[in-house]
N, C-alpha and C positions, 0 to 999 in steps of 0.2 A: 250437722245433719244435711242430707240430701233436699233440695226442695222439689217436691214433685212437680211435674207439670200436667197440665189439664188431659184428659183422656181424649182420644180420637174426636176431631171436629167432623163431623158429616155434613158435607157441602154438596149442593146440587152440582153436576157435570163432573169433569174428568179430574179436577184438582181438588181431591179429598186430602185435607192437610192435616197434619197432626200439630203437634206442639207449637203455639205460635212464639215470637220473639217481641222484644220491646217495640218492634215496627210491627203492628198489627197484622199488616197484609204480606207480610214475608215470613213464612215458616221456616222453621230450624230442620224439619225432617218431612218427608211426603209419606203418604199412606199405601201408594202402588209404585210397583217398579218404574213404570214410564208412564206419566201424566201426558206426554205429547203422542201417545199412540194412534189416537183417533185422527192426528193431522196427515193431509196426502204428503207423500214425498216430495221433495223439490226435484226440479231438473238436474239431473247428474250427467251431464256432458262427457265424451270420450276426449281423450288428452289433446287431440288435435284442433277439440271445439274450445278448449279452455283457454280463458284470458291468462296474461301474465301478470302475476300479483308478486313484486320483488319485496315490499315491506310485509310485517304481519298482516293476515285479513283481519277486517274489521268484525268484530264476534257480534254486532249489534246489526249488522247491514243483512237485510232480506237478500235471500239467494236470488230471487227475480230481478234484482236491480231496482225495485221499486221504493227504496228509501232505507230507512234505519229506525230503530225504536230502543230507547233505553228503560222505557217502562216495565216494571216486573208483571205486569199483568200481560206482556206481550212473550215474556221469556220462554213459556212452555214451548210455544209454537216456534220460537227461533232456536231453542234448544234441540227440539226435533229436527231442525235443518242440518244442524252440525253433527248430530246423532248420524242423520242418514248418509253423510258424507264422510265421515269417518268409517262407517260401515262398508260404503260401499267403495271406497277408494285405500282403504288400509287395512281392514281386519275381516270383511264379510259379515252379513245381516245377523246379528244374534237372535235366535229362535226365541218365539214366544213363549209363555209361559205353558207347560203341557198342561193339558185337562187330566191326564191320567198320573197324578202323583200321589204320592201316600208316604208316610212318616211314622217313626217309632222311635222311643226313647227309652233305653234299659241300659243298667249296669255302667253308666256313665259314657255310653255312645249315641250319638244320634245316628239315625239309619233313614235316608230318603230313597225312594225307589221310584224310578220314571220310567214310564211304557210308552213308546212311539213307534208307530209303525210295525207292530208286532215284536218289537225288542225292547230290552229292559237294562238300564244303567242303574247301579247302586253307588251312593255315596255314603261313606262311613266317616264320622268326625266325633273324637275324642272330645269330650266336655267336662272342664272343670270348674266345679260351682264353689261357692264361697259358702260359708257356713251361715244358717239362717233361713228364713223362708223366702226371700225374696218378693217381687221378681227383680233381677239383678242385670243391670247393663252388662253388655258383650262385646268382647272383641274378635273378630274372625282374624286368626294368624294365618298367614299363608305358608304352608310347608310344617310352621310348628305353631304351639298354641298361642304365642304372642309375636310371630313372625320373627324379626331378629331385635325385637326391643326386649328389655330384661322383663321377665314374666311378673316379678315383684311390683314393678311399677303399676300394674292392674291390680293383682290380687291383693296388695296392701289396701287396695282401695274397695275391695268386695266387688270387683267386675270380673265376670266369668270369662273363661277362655274356652274358645271353639277354633279347633285346628281344622284347616282346609287342606285335604290331600287332593292337589289338581291332577297329579297323575292319574287319577280315577276316571279324569275327562278326557285327557288329552297330554302325551308325553311330551317333556320338555324340548325333545327333539324329535317332533311328529313325523310320523310317515303317512302322507297326505292319502287320506281315506282310508286308513287302517287303524283309526284310535278308536276308543270306547263310542265317542259321541258321534262319530260317522255312523254307526249301526242304526242309530236313532234318525238321523237325518242323512240318507244316502244321497239326496240331492244337493247337498252343501259341502261335497270333499275337499272343497278349495279354501274352506275357511281358516283363518288364522288362528293360532293358539290365542291370543288375547280374547279373541271372540268367543271359544269354545271356553277358556277358564272364567270369563266374566259369567257366561251362562252359568257353569257349575254353582259359583257364588250366590248367584240368585235363587238357584233352586235349594240351597241350604236354607236360605231365610224362608223360602215356601217350606220346608220341612219344619221350621222354627214356630211359623203359625200353626201348624197341624197339630203339635204335640204340645201348645201352649198349657194344657192341663197337667201334663206331666212334667216338664220342662220348664221352669219359673224365669223366663228370658225376658225382660222388658224391651221391645221390639222397636220402641220409640228413641232407644239409647244403644244402637249399634255402631261399632267401628270395625274397620279392616286396616291391616297394616301387613306391609312386606317389605324385601329389601332387594336392590338390584334389579334382576328380571322379574323378581316377586314384587318389587316396589313398584314397576310397571303394571303389573297385574293387579295391585292394589289400586292404583290409579285408575285403570280401566273400569273395574269393579265398581268402584265407587261412582264413577262419571256414568255409567250405565244403569245402576240401580238405586232410584232416589229414596229407597226405604233404608238407606245407610246415613246414618247422621253424622259421622266423622271419618275421614278417611286420611290417613297417615301414610304416605308414600317415602319411604326411605332409600334415597341414593338411586332412583328409578333411572337418571341419565338419558342417553337418546332412545328415541321412541318411548319415553316417558313424559317428564316435565320439559325436557328440552325441546326447543321448536326445529322441526327439520330446516327451516329456512337459515336460522341464525348459526346453527352447526354446519352448513355448508361455507360460511364465510370463515370458518375456524381452521385449525390445523387437524393433527390425527385424533378425531374425536368419533363418536358413534353416530356417523351421517346416515342418511336413507339408505344409501347405496351399500352400506358396510354393515347393517344390522341383520339379525337371524332371519333367513327367509320362512323358517318355520312358524314363526311367531306372527307374521303378517301374511296378508293375501300375495302371493307371486307376482300378481298384475301390479301392487304398488310400486315394484320396482321398475318400470317404466317412468316414473318419477326421479329416478337418481340423478346425481350431479346437476347439470344445468337445466334440468326439467323440474327441478324440485319447486321453481317460482310458479310453476302451474299447478300445482296441487291445490285445490280450493280451500281446503282447511290446513290448519295448525294445530300444534300442541297447547298453545296457550287456551284453545277453543276446547280441546279435551279437558285441560283442567276446569274451563268456565262451565263446563256441562256438571260439576259438582254443584254449582250455585244453585240454590242460596244456602246449601248446607256447608259443614265445615271441611275444610282441605289444609293439612299442614303437609308441605314438602321440605325434608331434609337432604342437604347435599355435603359433597365432600370433595372439595376442589384439587387435594392432593393426588386425585386419580384423573389424568387428562381424559382418558376414554368417555369419561361420564358428562363431559360437554357441560361443565358447569356455568360457565360464563353464559352459554346458552338457555341454560335453565334459569339463571337468573334474569335475562332478557324477557323470556317466555313467562315467567311469574309475575314480574313488572307489568306485562301487558294483561295476565289473566286477571290481576288483581283489580284492574279497573272496572271489571263486571260486578264484583262485589262491592265497590265503591259507589257505582251507579245506583245500586240498590239500597244504600244506606247500611249496609253491613260490613263495614271492610275489615271489623275484627274477628269476621268467621274465616278469614284466607290468612295464611302466614307461610314465611319460606325461613329457613335456616340453613347456611351454607357455611360450614366450619370445617377448617383443616386440622392437621395434626392427630390423627387417629385412624384405626384400621378400617378397611371396607367393612360396612355393615355391624359396625360396632357403635354403639350410642355412647359419645363421649361426655363426661359430666358438665361441659358446657352447653349441651343440647337438652339435657335432661330437663331443666325446668321449664324450657318451652314446650317440649312435649307433655310434661305434667300440667299445664296449664290449659291447653287443647283438651286434653282429657278429662280435668276437672270440670271445664267449662261445658263443655258438650256432651260427655256421658254423666255427669253428677249434677248439673244445672247450677254451678258455682258462678253467679255473676260478678264476683271479685275477682276472678282468674284474669290476668293480664295476658290477651292473645294477639296484641298488635306486634306480631314479631316479624322482622325483615332484616334478619342478619346475615351478611355478606361481605366478600372483599373486593367488589367491583364498583368502588366509588368512581373509577376513571371510565367506567364503560357507559356509553351514551345510549341508555336502552329507548329513550324516549323518541329518538328518530326512526325507531321500527313501528311507531304508532301514530306519529305525529299527522298523519294522512287521513285518519279516522275520521268519519263524517264529511269529506271531501269526495267529489266522484273520481278523481284519477289516484290511483295507488302509487304515488311517487314520494321519493325520500327529499328531505331538505337538502337544497345547494347540490341535486344530484346534476345539473347541468352545467357546473362550474368545475367540474372534475378535470384535473390534468392527467392525461393518458398517451403511454408511448408504447409502441409495439415493434417486435421483431420476429422475423422468419426464422425457425430453427435450423432449417438446412441451409441458411446463408450464414451460420456462424462458423466458427472453428469446430469441424465436426471431426470427433476422434476416429482412429481406422477401425474401432470396434464397433462403429455405429453405421449403418447403411442409409442411403438417401434413396427414397422409394417414389414413385410416382401415384398420385391418387387424385382424379377431379373433383373430390368433395374436400380435398386439402385446400388450405389457403395458398394461393400460387400454383397450388396443383401438383405439390410435394411434401414430404414429411420424411422425418428420421426415425430409426428404429434400431436398437442393438442388433447385432448380427445373431441370426439363430445359434443357439445353446451357449452364448456366452452370458453370464450372470455374475453378480456382484451381491450376494445376499447379505453377509456379515458385516462387510465394511465397504467404504465408498473405493472404486477403483483407484490403485496408483498410476500415475503418469497420465499423460493427455490421450492415449488411445481410448480410455473410457469414458471421456468427455466430450460433453458438448460446450464450448466456451464461448460465452458471448460480451464483447465489451458493450456497455452500455453508456449513454451519456444522458445525465438528467439536467433540466434547465433550470430546477427549482427544489429547495430543501423541503422535505414533507414526510408525513406517515405514508407509505406506500404499500398496496396489496400487490402480491405476484400472483399472476392468474397465468396458467398453460392451457392451450387448446390440445386437448389429449383425445386418443381412442384407446380404451384399456378393455379388452375383450374377455377379460375374466379375473378373478381375484387372485390369479397367479402370475397377472401381467399388469398389475396397478401401483407401482412404486418407483421412485427415483432417489437419488442423492442429491442435495441442494445446497450450494455454499454461495455467499456473497463475498467479493472481495476475497481477503485472507482469512475469513473466519474457518470454524470447524463445519466439516459436512454434517448435515442432519438429514435423518431420514423421513421421508414424505411417503406415506403407506396409505392404502384404502382410497385409493383415487378412482373408484369405480365410475363408468361411463356408460352410455348406452348411445354408442356411435361417437361422432366428433362433437365433444363438449369442453367448454371453458371450466377449469377447477382451480378452486383456491388452492395455492401452494404455499403460503403464508404472509405475514405481515412485518416490515422493515422501515426504519426510521434511516432515511439518507440524505445527505447532503448533496447539495447541487455540484454537478461535475460528472468526471469519469467513474464508472465501477466495473467489475466484473461479475458476470453471472455465470456459474459453473452448475450443470446439470451432469450427474455421474448414473451410469447405467446401474440397474439392479435386478431386473426381470425382464427376459430377453422378448415379451411379446407387446410391451407397452410401445406406443406410436404417437410422437410429439411432433405437433406442426407448429405453434408458434407461441410466443410468450409476450406478456404485457403487464407493464407496471401502470397503477393507477392510484390517485388520491381519492378515488372513490373505491369503497369496499365490495362493489358488484361487479361481476364479469361482463365482458362486452357480450354481445349476440352474434350468431352466424360466424362469418370468419373474422369479424373483429376489425380496429381499424386498421389504416393502410401502414404496413410495416417501415420502420427507418432503413432497413438494410435490405432491400429487395434485390436479389441477385439474379443472373440471367439463367 
């Protein structure tokens, strides 16, 4: 039998809390969409005035630099600062709850009508109710009644299903200024889809409040779920509406649980510069490539916005683009917030291989069921201490070791062994040109000749290669960086080979002007090696190459090259 939690507890001030947990001061869910709406926004500087933060930002540090707090009593204010940063730099400002909103429930469909600025938008959601009188816990499934999770996982537990048709708010590939929500807010045509879609979820919840007499939904026990781009959607919706008790983000990848900073140090994954422009503010892409370290927020903080409510992240390392190693590091960092509040078992992550994208494997099902039983059915016996992953060798702690100190530095950053080479001073094949540019290191760079490409495979022979003899003074784990200028998504890839190995593709190397980009990591012995860069797209511009035992790229033109040429 489900144990009923107390009804709403009315408190003075903005923190009107619902059902309390075993830690009486830390609620499971909140009664309003945004408890921090009354706080003034923090300063939100432009790119040129933002500091460089290479590790993950401290989620407990006040935006004005006045210190930090791990007290839950301060979390609403700090959460509001994170929210303001994500809105300003990533997705756009989520419009407030409309004053003119009505709802109706009939024939198994919830209809919500919103009117703003003389324009009307209508949301319709099919609702599947269990047998009985209710009220019933409910899950909002993005696109389908239970997202990509098996419906019976919920229906067998007498949990209602509510389908969210996000296209009624904004299309998956939005045309800015021409979407349904833009008619209501014509002054916010720049908003990203994750702003618009989160707004739509909140309006559905408003509708549930309006029809509670006709539709028996227990609004203290609402969940949301989705997979892939809808997994990101679920995460943003759960982060931005505190009335959602449980968020299950399935395989959300880059732009979801994965941290932009960590992804930038990995290979061919969904980095900030390679994600969909329709989903985010166009201005967010000024942080692509080497500027990602200036973004004042990151996605461990997006996840932290869900605290103190429950969050489960599901991952799938079989798909490289999902950047699951980045997601793992980000989850470890986010978990520190729940730990600080004494509620560590309200956050979990499960990264499991061996199954198709967006299909729940048997191995993850008990973990999902535990979160559903605990946070929708109040089963205190359910074990939600879920931290399943394949990344035992990944040092996640180095990303957060600096928290609580004044300077955002990595441990041992000053002890790195780093060497660099000028690309134009290598053995440059005849299919490449050497070009002068005062902004390039030593004033020159190399680029494939116009019209010469090698898209399907690495070029054969030396003509299409830039070949660089390199000598390493010590053995170690090295990261290879390239200083590139990739003017478009059609000019952002190369073929890469170390010594006599196979050529591998490095794609999605987007930049904003000259920037250092990670090409990959290699275990190298001391002594001579050969680095080969093969042309693929003819617009790419290559200035300099660098190997370092530190996993972050140089700044500016980088260290002095070993092979400077006349």
